C-alpha positions in Angstrom: 5.3 -6.8 -16.6 6.3 -3.8 -14.9 8.8 -1.6 -16.2 12.0 -2.3 -14.6 13.4 0.7 -12.5 15.5 3.5 -13.1 19.0 3.3 -11.9 17.8 5.5 -8.9 19.7 3.0 -6.1 23.0 3.2 -7.6 24.9 5.0 -5.2 22.2 5.8 -2.8 21.7 2.6 -0.5 24.5 0.5 -1.4 28.1 1.8 -2.1 29.6 -0.5 -5.2 32.3 -1.8 -2.7 29.8 -3.3 -0.8 27.9 -5.4 -3.7 31.1 -6.5 -5.4 31.4 -9.4 -3.3 28.1 -10.4 -3.6 28.3 -10.6 -7.4 28.8 -14.6 -7.1 25.8 -15.0 -5.0 22.1 -15.5 -6.5 20.0 -12.5 -6.1 17.3 -14.4 -4.5 19.8 -16.0 -1.8 21.1 -12.3 -1.2 17.9 -11.1 -0.8 16.8 -13.8 1.6 20.1 -13.4 3.7 20.0 -9.6 4.1 16.2 -9.8 5.4 17.7 -11.9 8.4 20.0 -9.3 9.4 18.6 -7.4 12.5 18.0 -3.7 12.0 18.3 -4.1 8.3 15.9 -6.7 7.5 13.3 -6.3 4.6 13.6 -2.5 4.7 17.1 -2.7 3.5 16.9 -6.2 1.0 14.1 -5.1 -1.0 15.8 -1.8 -2.1 18.9 -4.0 -2.7 17.2 -6.3 -4.9 15.7 -3.7 -6.6 18.9 -2.1 -7.4 20.1 -5.7 -8.2 17.4 -5.4 -11.2 15.2 -8.1 -9.6 11.5 -9.0 -9.9 9.7 -7.0 -7.2 7.3 -10.0 -6.9 9.9 -12.6 -6.3 11.8 -10.1 -4.1 8.8 -9.7 -1.9 8.7 -13.4 -1.4 12.3 -14.1 -0.6 12.4 -10.6 1.7 9.3 -12.2 3.7 10.8 -15.4 3.9 14.0 -14.6 5.1 12.7 -11.8 7.9 10.5 -14.5 9.2 13.1 -17.2 9.7 15.1 -16.2 12.6 11.6 -15.2 14.6 10.8 -18.6 15.8 14.2 -19.4 17.2 14.2 -16.2 18.8 10.9 -16.6 20.3 11.8 -20.2 21.5 15.4 -19.6 22.5 16.0 -16.0 23.8 14.7 -17.3 27.2 17.2 -20.3 27.8 19.9 -18.6 25.9 19.7 -15.3 27.9 19.5 -17.1 31.2 22.5 -19.2 30.4 24.6 -16.0 29.6 23.4 -14.2 32.6 24.5 -16.8 35.0 28.0 -17.0 33.4 28.6 -13.2 33.0 27.7 -10.3 35.0 28.3 -7.9 31.9 25.6 -10.0 30.0 23.4 -10.2 33.2 23.5 -6.0 33.3 22.9 -6.0 29.4 20.0 -8.3 29.3 18.3 -6.3 32.6 18.9 -2.8 30.7 17.6 -4.4 27.6 14.4 -5.9 29.1 13.8 -3.0 31.4 14.0 -0.6 28.5 11.3 -2.7 26.1 9.0 -3.0 29.4 9.3 0.7 29.9 8.7 2.1 26.3 6.1 -0.5 25.2 4.2 -1.7 28.4 1.2 0.8 27.7 0.8 -0.1 23.9 0.8 -3.8 24.9 -1.5 -3.4 27.5 -4.1 -1.3 25.3 -3.6 -2.8 22.2 -2.0 -6.0 22.7 -1.5 -8.3 19.4 -2.2 -5.4 17.3 0.4 -3.6 19.2 3.0 -6.1 18.3 1.9 -6.2 14.8 1.9 -2.4 14.3 5.3 -2.2 15.8 6.7 -4.7 13.2 4.8 -3.4 10.4 6.5 0.4 10.5 9.6 0.1 8.4 11.6 2.4 10.8 14.8 2.0 12.7 14.1 0.2 15.9 11.3 -1.6 14.9 11.0 -4.7 12.9 10.6 -8.5 13.4 13.5 -9.0 15.5 12.5 -5.9 17.7 9.1 -7.1 17.7 10.0 -11.0 18.9 12.1 -9.4 21.7 9.0 -7.4 22.9 6.9 -10.8 22.5 9.3 -12.5 24.9 9.4 -9.5 27.5 5.5 -9.4 27.5 5.0 -13.0 27.9 3.0 -13.3 24.5 2.4 -16.9 23.7 4.1 -18.4 20.7 1.8 -18.8 18.1 0.3 -15.5 18.9 3.4 -13.9 18.5 4.2 -15.5 15.5 0.8 -14.7 13.8 1.1 -11.0 14.6 4.8 -10.7 13.6 4.0 -12.4 10.5 1.2 -10.0 9.8 3.2 -7.1 10.5 6.1 -8.5 8.2 3.6 -8.7 5.5 2.4 -5.1 5.6 5.9 -3.9 6.0 7.1 -5.7 3.1 4.2 -4.7 1.0 4.9 -1.1 2.2 8.6 -1.1 1.1 8.1 -2.7 -2.1 5.0 -0.1 -3.0 7.7 2.8 -2.1 10.2 1.2 -4.3 8.0 0.7 -7.2 6.2 4.1 -6.9 9.8 6.0 -6.9 10.8 4.0 -9.8 8.0 3.4 -11.9 5.1 6.2 -11.0 5.2 10.1 -11.7 6.8 12.0 -9.0 3.8 13.7 -8.3 2.0 10.2 -7.2 5.1 9.3 -5.6 4.9 12.1 -3.3 1.1 12.2 -2.7 1.5 8.4 -1.4 4.7 9.3 0.5 2.7 12.0 2.2 -0.4 9.7 3.1 2.0 7.1 4.3 3.7 9.5 6.4 0.6 10.7 7.9 -0.3 7.1 8.9 3.1 6.5 10.4 3.2 9.5 12.2 -0.4 8.9 13.4 1.0 5.4 15.1 4.1 7.0 16.2 2.5 9.8 18.0 0.1 7.5 19.8 3.2 4.9 21.2 5.2 8.1 22.1 2.2 9.3 24.3 2.0 6.3 25.8 5.9 6.2 26.5 5.8 9.5 28.1 2.4 8.6 30.3 4.6 5.5 31.5 7.6 7.2 32.1 5.9 10.2 34.4 3.9 7.2 36.1 
């Protein structure tokens, strides 16, 4: 059994006022629900569960599950729901037109070149603007078949979950120099993929 994390996260990721109302909910359920929230996803739920002194192995399972639960519904329902809203509201029509056009402009080169791997990497990088929700939107916009999209997004979520879990474990349990070396290597890998995608976005904008 690995040592419990130091109280590193107290007051850093979550203010006491935010978590007080969650005290009556089991930690596994909190982890699952937070992982389902867009933008936050598992990158927020795993540190939160660590703050609540949860076992990282159990946390990993519930965070992955929670992050994946909304994805089939997004892939299957985004098209019909967006069309229904666009027919009934000019504001929603402008919003979805902007959203889909922006997604195509930012990621078309990456998807043309890397295909399913681009989707997996996009979901796997635990940074703002990426994640399973954004990956499902991109899969819909680029017409990725349902099961191919699910496989790529699931792979990305598993990688992202592993990355966040390792970071949390290292920060709480491993000597600081090991943490810094690992963070530098991970940062270099993330920077490589980010720069590659950014270069393709710039080329798409110029084209």
